[in-house]
C-alpha positions as CSV (number, residue, x, y, z in Angstrom):
1,M,-9.6,14.0,-14.0
2,K,-12.6,11.5,-13.9
3,L,-11.6,8.1,-13.7
4,V,-13.6,5.5,-15.8
5,F,-14.3,2.1,-14.9
6,S,-14.9,-0.8,-17.0
7,L,-17.0,-3.8,-16.5
8,C,-14.0,-6.2,-17.6
9,L,-11.8,-9.0,-15.8
10,L,-8.2,-9.2,-15.8
11,A,-7.1,-12.8,-16.2
12,V,-4.2,-14.8,-16.2
13,G,-3.8,-18.7,-16.0
14,S,-1.2,-21.1,-15.3
15,A,-1.7,-22.5,-19.1
16,A,-0.9,-18.8,-20.3
17,I,2.7,-19.3,-18.6
18,A,4.4,-20.9,-21.7
19,E,5.9,-19.2,-24.2
20,V,7.1,-15.8,-22.6
21,K,9.8,-13.4,-23.7
22,R,13.3,-14.4,-22.5
23,T,16.6,-12.6,-21.4
24,P,19.6,-13.2,-23.5
25,W,20.7,-15.6,-20.4
26,G,17.7,-17.7,-20.6
27,T,15.3,-16.4,-17.9
28,P,12.0,-14.9,-18.1
29,D,12.2,-11.2,-18.8
30,L,10.3,-9.5,-16.3
31,S,11.4,-5.8,-17.2
32,G,8.5,-3.4,-17.9
33,T,6.2,-1.1,-16.3
34,Y,3.0,-2.7,-14.2
35,D,0.1,-1.5,-12.8
36,T,-1.0,-3.4,-9.6
37,G,-4.0,-1.4,-8.7
38,T,-7.0,-3.7,-8.7
39,L,-10.6,-3.7,-7.1
40,T,-10.4,-6.9,-5.6
41,P,-10.0,-6.3,-1.8
42,L,-6.7,-7.8,0.4
43,N,-9.2,-9.3,2.7
44,R,-12.3,-11.1,1.8
45,P,-15.6,-9.0,2.4
46,A,-17.7,-10.4,5.0
47,A,-20.7,-10.8,2.7
48,F,-18.8,-13.5,0.6
49,G,-18.6,-15.7,3.5
50,D,-16.3,-18.6,2.7
51,K,-16.6,-18.2,-0.8
52,Q,-13.4,-17.8,-2.7
53,F,-14.9,-17.0,-5.9
54,M,-17.6,-14.8,-7.3
55,T,-19.7,-14.7,-10.3
56,K,-19.2,-12.4,-13.1
57,E,-22.7,-10.5,-11.8
58,E,-21.1,-10.0,-8.4
59,A,-17.9,-8.7,-10.1
60,D,-19.8,-6.4,-12.2
61,A,-21.7,-5.1,-9.0
62,A,-18.4,-4.8,-7.3
63,V,-17.2,-2.2,-10.2
64,E,-20.4,-0.4,-10.3
65,R,-20.5,0.1,-6.3
66,A,-16.7,1.2,-6.7
67,Q,-17.8,4.0,-9.5
68,A,-20.7,5.0,-7.3
69,E,-18.7,5.7,-4.4
70,L,-16.0,7.9,-6.5
71,D,-19.1,9.8,-7.8
72,F,-20.4,10.3,-4.5
73,A,-17.1,11.6,-3.1
74,N,-16.9,13.8,-6.0
75,R,-20.3,15.4,-5.9
76,E,-19.7,18.6,-4.4
77,S,-16.7,19.6,-6.7
78,Q,-18.7,19.1,-9.9
79,G,-19.8,22.6,-10.3
80,A,-17.4,25.8,-10.9
81,D,-19.2,27.7,-8.2
82,R,-18.3,25.6,-5.3
83,E,-17.1,27.8,-2.3
84,A,-13.8,27.5,-0.6
85,P,-13.7,24.6,2.1
86,K,-14.7,25.3,5.8
87,K,-12.1,27.3,7.5
88,G,-10.2,24.9,9.9
89,G,-11.3,21.8,8.3
90,D,-14.9,20.3,8.3
91,G,-13.8,17.0,10.1
92,N,-14.6,14.7,7.2
93,N,-11.9,12.1,7.1
94,Q,-13.5,10.0,4.3
95,F,-12.4,9.8,0.6
96,G,-8.8,11.3,1.6
97,A,-10.4,14.6,3.1
98,G,-8.1,14.3,5.9
99,G,-10.6,16.3,8.3
100,V,-9.2,19.5,6.6
101,G,-11.8,20.4,3.9
102,G,-10.8,18.0,1.2
103,Y,-12.6,18.9,-1.9
104,N,-12.9,15.6,-3.8
105,A,-11.0,12.0,-4.5
106,F,-9.8,12.7,-7.9
107,W,-6.4,11.5,-6.9
108,I,-7.8,8.0,-5.7
109,D,-6.8,5.4,-8.2
110,R,-7.4,1.9,-6.8
111,G,-8.1,0.2,-10.0
112,S,-10.9,-0.3,-12.5
113,D,-11.4,-4.0,-12.5
114,V,-11.3,-7.2,-10.5
115,F,-9.0,-10.0,-11.5
116,E,-9.4,-13.6,-12.5
117,I,-7.0,-16.6,-12.1
118,D,-7.3,-19.7,-14.1
119,G,-10.9,-18.4,-15.0
120,K,-12.0,-17.9,-11.7
121,I,-12.8,-14.5,-10.2
122,R,-11.3,-14.0,-6.7
123,T,-13.4,-12.6,-3.7
124,S,-10.0,-11.5,-2.4
125,I,-6.3,-11.4,-2.6
126,I,-5.6,-13.5,0.4
127,Y,-6.3,-17.1,-0.3
128,E,-4.6,-18.5,3.0
129,P,-6.2,-18.8,5.5
130,A,-9.3,-20.1,3.9
131,N,-11.4,-17.6,5.0
132,G,-9.5,-15.2,3.0
133,R,-8.6,-12.5,5.7
134,Q,-5.4,-11.9,7.4
135,P,-5.2,-13.8,10.9
136,Q,-5.5,-12.3,14.2
137,M,-2.9,-9.7,15.1
138,T,-1.2,-10.3,18.2
139,R,-2.0,-7.7,21.2
140,E,1.8,-6.6,21.2
141,A,1.6,-5.8,17.8
142,M,-1.7,-3.9,18.1
143,M,-0.2,-1.4,20.8
144,K,2.9,-1.1,19.0
145,T,1.1,0.1,15.9
146,A,-1.3,2.2,17.3
147,G,1.6,4.0,19.1
148,A,3.6,4.3,15.9
149,F,1.0,5.7,14.0
150,K,-0.8,8.1,17.0
151,S,-0.1,11.2,14.6
152,F,-2.3,9.8,12.2
153,A,-5.0,8.7,14.8
154,H,-5.0,12.4,16.3
155,D,-8.5,14.1,16.0
156,N,-8.0,17.4,13.8
157,D,-10.0,19.5,16.0
158,G,-8.2,22.7,15.3
159,T,-6.5,22.6,18.9
160,A,-3.3,21.2,20.7
161,S,-5.8,19.0,22.6
162,W,-2.9,16.8,23.5
163,L,-1.8,19.0,26.0
164,A,-4.6,17.8,28.1
165,H,-2.9,14.5,28.7
166,D,0.5,13.8,30.3
167,G,3.1,12.1,28.4
168,P,4.5,12.9,25.1
169,G,2.4,14.6,22.1
170,P,2.0,13.3,18.7
171,F,4.0,16.2,17.1
172,D,6.7,16.7,19.6
173,G,9.4,16.4,16.9
174,P,10.0,14.6,13.8
175,E,10.7,11.5,15.3
176,S,7.3,11.2,16.8
177,L,5.6,11.4,13.7
178,A,4.6,8.1,12.1
179,P,7.3,6.5,9.7
180,S,5.3,6.9,6.5
181,E,4.2,10.4,7.4
182,R,8.1,11.3,7.5
183,C,8.0,9.5,4.2
184,L,10.6,6.8,5.4
185,I,8.4,4.2,4.4
186,S,5.7,3.6,1.8
187,F,2.0,4.5,2.3
188,G,1.3,1.2,0.8
189,S,3.1,-1.9,1.6
190,T,6.2,-2.4,-0.6
191,V,7.2,-5.9,0.8
192,P,4.9,-7.8,-0.1
193,T,3.6,-5.5,-2.7
194,L,0.1,-4.8,-2.1
195,P,-2.3,-2.5,-4.0
196,S,-2.5,1.1,-2.6
197,L,-5.2,3.6,-2.8
198,Y,-3.4,5.2,-5.7
199,N,0.1,5.2,-7.3
200,N,0.0,1.7,-8.1
201,Y,2.5,1.5,-10.9
202,K,5.7,-0.6,-10.5
203,R,8.6,-0.5,-12.8
204,I,11.1,-3.6,-13.1
205,V,14.6,-3.4,-14.6
206,Q,16.3,-6.9,-14.8
207,T,19.8,-7.8,-15.3
208,E,21.4,-11.3,-14.8
209,D,22.6,-10.5,-11.0
210,Y,19.9,-7.8,-9.9
211,V,16.2,-7.2,-10.3
212,M,15.2,-3.5,-9.4
213,I,11.6,-2.8,-8.8
214,L,10.6,0.7,-8.8
215,Q,7.8,1.5,-6.5
216,E,5.5,4.6,-7.5
217,M,4.3,5.2,-4.3
218,V,7.0,7.2,-2.3
219,H,9.3,6.5,-5.1
220,D,11.0,3.4,-3.2
221,A,13.7,1.4,-5.4
222,R,14.0,-2.0,-4.3
223,I,17.0,-3.9,-5.1
224,V,16.9,-7.9,-5.2
225,R,19.9,-9.8,-5.2
226,I,20.1,-13.0,-7.4
227,G,21.8,-15.7,-5.8
228,G,24.2,-15.1,-2.5
229,E,23.2,-14.8,1.2
230,H,21.3,-12.7,3.4
231,G,23.5,-10.2,5.3
232,P,23.9,-10.2,9.1
233,D,20.6,-9.9,11.0
234,S,22.4,-6.5,12.5
235,N,22.2,-4.8,9.3
236,R,18.3,-4.1,9.3
237,K,16.7,-1.9,6.1
238,W,13.1,-0.4,5.7
239,M,12.4,-2.6,2.7
240,G,14.3,-5.7,4.4
241,D,17.2,-7.8,2.6
242,S,15.8,-9.5,-0.5
243,I,17.6,-12.6,-2.1
244,G,16.0,-14.1,-5.1
245,Y,16.5,-17.5,-7.2
246,W,14.9,-18.9,-10.2
247,D,12.7,-21.9,-9.8
248,G,12.1,-22.7,-13.2
249,D,10.6,-19.9,-14.8
250,T,9.4,-18.5,-11.3
251,L,11.5,-15.9,-9.5
252,V,11.3,-16.5,-5.9
253,V,12.2,-13.7,-3.5
254,R,13.0,-14.0,0.5
255,T,12.9,-11.1,2.2
256,K,14.1,-10.6,5.9
257,N,16.0,-8.3,8.1
258,F,13.4,-5.6,8.4
259,K,13.5,-2.5,10.8
260,E,11.2,-2.4,13.7
261,Y,8.4,-0.9,11.4
262,S,7.8,-1.5,7.7
263,S,5.4,-0.5,5.1
264,L,3.3,-3.5,5.8
265,G,0.8,-2.3,8.5
266,G,1.4,-4.3,11.7
267,A,4.7,-6.0,11.1
268,D,7.9,-5.6,12.9
269,E,11.7,-6.7,12.7
270,N,10.6,-10.5,12.7
271,L,8.9,-10.1,9.1
272,E,10.1,-12.6,6.7
273,V,8.2,-12.7,3.1
274,T,8.4,-15.1,0.5
275,E,7.3,-13.8,-3.2
276,Y,6.9,-15.3,-6.5
277,Y,7.0,-13.9,-9.9
278,S,5.7,-15.5,-13.0
279,V,5.2,-13.3,-16.4
280,A,2.4,-14.6,-18.7
281,E,2.2,-15.0,-22.4
282,D,0.4,-11.8,-22.5
283,G,2.9,-9.9,-20.6
284,N,1.0,-9.8,-17.4
285,L,2.5,-10.9,-14.3
286,L,1.0,-13.5,-11.8
287,Y,2.5,-12.1,-8.3
288,R,2.2,-14.8,-5.4
289,F,3.4,-14.0,-1.6
290,T,3.3,-15.6,1.8
291,V,4.1,-13.2,5.1
292,N,5.4,-15.0,8.2
293,D,5.5,-12.9,11.2
294,P,5.0,-14.8,14.3
295,T,5.2,-11.9,17.0
296,A,2.7,-9.8,14.6
297,W,0.1,-12.2,13.4
298,T,-0.9,-15.6,15.0
299,A,-0.4,-17.6,11.5
300,P,1.2,-17.0,8.2
301,W,-1.1,-15.7,5.8
302,S,-0.7,-15.7,1.7
303,G,-2.2,-14.0,-1.6
304,E,-1.9,-13.9,-5.2
305,Y,-3.1,-11.4,-7.7
306,V,-2.3,-10.2,-11.4
307,W,0.1,-7.0,-12.3
308,R,-1.1,-5.5,-15.5
309,A,1.5,-4.8,-18.2
310,K,1.6,-1.1,-19.0
311,N,4.7,-0.8,-21.0
312,E,3.5,2.2,-23.0
313,D,3.4,4.2,-19.7
314,K,6.0,5.7,-17.4
315,V,6.3,5.8,-13.5
316,F,6.9,9.4,-12.8
317,E,8.5,10.6,-9.4
318,Y,6.7,10.8,-6.1
319,A,8.2,13.6,-4.3
320,C,7.1,13.0,-1.1
321,H,7.6,16.0,1.5
322,E,9.5,17.7,-1.4
323,G,12.5,19.6,0.0
324,N,10.9,18.7,3.2
325,Y,8.6,21.7,3.6
326,A,5.7,19.8,5.0
327,M,7.5,18.3,8.2
328,G,8.6,21.9,9.2
329,N,5.1,23.1,8.5
330,I,3.6,20.2,10.5
331,L,5.9,21.1,13.6
332,R,5.2,24.8,13.4
333,G,1.6,24.4,13.1
334,A,1.7,22.1,16.3
335,R,3.7,25.0,18.1
336,L,1.3,27.5,17.2
337,L,-1.9,25.2,18.3
338,E,0.1,24.6,21.8
339,S,1.0,28.6,22.1
340,E,-2.8,29.4,21.5
341,W,-3.8,26.3,23.9
342,V,-1.3,27.6,26.7
343,S,-2.4,31.3,26.2
344,E,-6.2,30.4,26.5
345,A,-5.4,28.4,29.9
346,G,-3.9,31.5,31.4
347,G,-0.3,30.5,31.0
348,E,-0.5,27.0,32.3
349,E,-0.2,23.7,30.2
């Protein structure tokens, strides 16, 4: 499958949020399928400096660069006579290769356009702080994140090189692997919802008392309770505890009580997220959010972008680690490498 990029802009404006489809109980009807993919980055590229907006020419250039990057990543798999990947992996960790001989980037689907709001093309999803970038992460948060994702960071050199160091290894057991590698949390941020490298579809099912947001990435079904109060702090969840209420035609959702780790990289149990959902006349959805986690970042940060209505499409199941075969194979592979390492070392670790 070849992704085709269009030199177009996805627009939504506050003036468009006027006449929208409503539920029988009178609130805007958010139900439907949405594509949250966008080429607009979360953090503002350094090349834009303090510029919050870009020109049409700059937007077209960004789309062209994205297509060129995909073409480059797929260059070696265009012909039918290509040989098998190098045994043991080629060490290439770019474009999803994973260092194990990945063959192309056909599954990458970041989106095909950039978005604009109120007629202005954003240089980043983040608009606060004013530099369009996440604030500095605390030292404690950086160390904690590095420890949790050490299995991702391990250099896949085909040996059990972790045995050369004292202490636990990255593949000692299921619990030593990163939470997302165990498919306990998504590979892309669920709360707040941020664009992923692929699988960016969402489906919203709405009733008077609940709003369910089905995430294509790792197939998380997030439940927002309309009204009510948060549960006790001791009852913590991977996606937090979400309470929603209507502020005019905008659904406001406040989420807290996360576990020690969440799908938002760097966040911890003190994470609190406030989200705002507003449906436009054309069916697209304007999504805004604010992240506040004082033990992870030195200041709160906020962003907004457009979810494209795709009601003619469906969200299919993402069966991560189907049957949990992958987890067993990861651990069996690690034991094999350790056995080879010990044998080559003369029986000593």
